[in-house]
C-alpha positions in Angstrom: -65.3 69.0 41.6 -62.8 71.1 43.6 -64.1 73.3 46.4 -62.6 76.6 47.5 -63.6 79.2 50.1 -65.5 80.9 47.2 -67.7 77.8 46.8 -69.9 78.6 49.9 -73.1 77.1 48.5 -71.4 73.9 47.3 -69.6 73.5 50.6 -72.9 74.0 52.5 -74.6 71.3 50.4 -71.7 68.9 51.1 -71.8 69.6 54.8 -75.5 69.1 54.8 -75.0 65.7 53.1 -72.3 64.6 55.5 -74.0 66.0 58.7 -77.7 65.5 58.0 -78.8 65.4 61.6 -76.7 68.2 63.0 -78.6 70.8 65.0 -77.9 74.1 63.2 -78.3 76.0 66.5 -75.3 74.2 67.9 -73.0 74.6 64.9 -70.1 77.0 65.4 -68.0 78.8 62.8 -65.0 76.8 64.1 -66.9 73.6 63.4 -67.7 74.7 59.9 -64.1 75.6 59.3 -62.8 72.3 60.6 -65.5 70.2 58.7 -64.8 72.2 55.5 -61.1 71.4 55.7 -61.9 67.7 56.1 -63.9 67.6 52.9 -62.1 65.4 50.3 -63.0 67.9 47.5 -61.7 70.9 49.4 -58.5 72.4 48.0 -57.8 75.9 49.2 -55.5 77.7 51.6 -56.9 77.3 55.2 -55.6 80.7 56.1 -57.9 82.4 53.6 -61.0 81.6 55.7 -62.5 84.4 57.7 -65.7 84.9 59.6 -67.5 86.4 56.6 -66.8 83.3 54.5 -67.7 80.9 57.3 -70.9 82.8 58.0 -71.9 82.6 54.3 -71.4 78.8 54.4 -73.5 78.6 57.6 -76.2 80.8 56.0 -76.4 78.7 52.8 -76.5 75.5 54.9 -79.2 76.9 57.2 -81.3 78.1 54.3 -81.1 74.6 52.6 -82.3 73.0 55.9 -85.5 75.1 56.1 -86.6 74.4 52.5 
């Protein structure tokens, strides 16, 4: 499966899988950006990222962690 910036929920699930013990209170949008670019399935233009997209990934990830 190919991930793009529009795949915020799928990116969040993959980040959650790869970083299961991360403290969400310490995660920055910059970290989410860098970690997303490092995902093997990620294939999108890095310059298309913005705070809105990164915040959506953070929100999806945060919500998955509280379930």
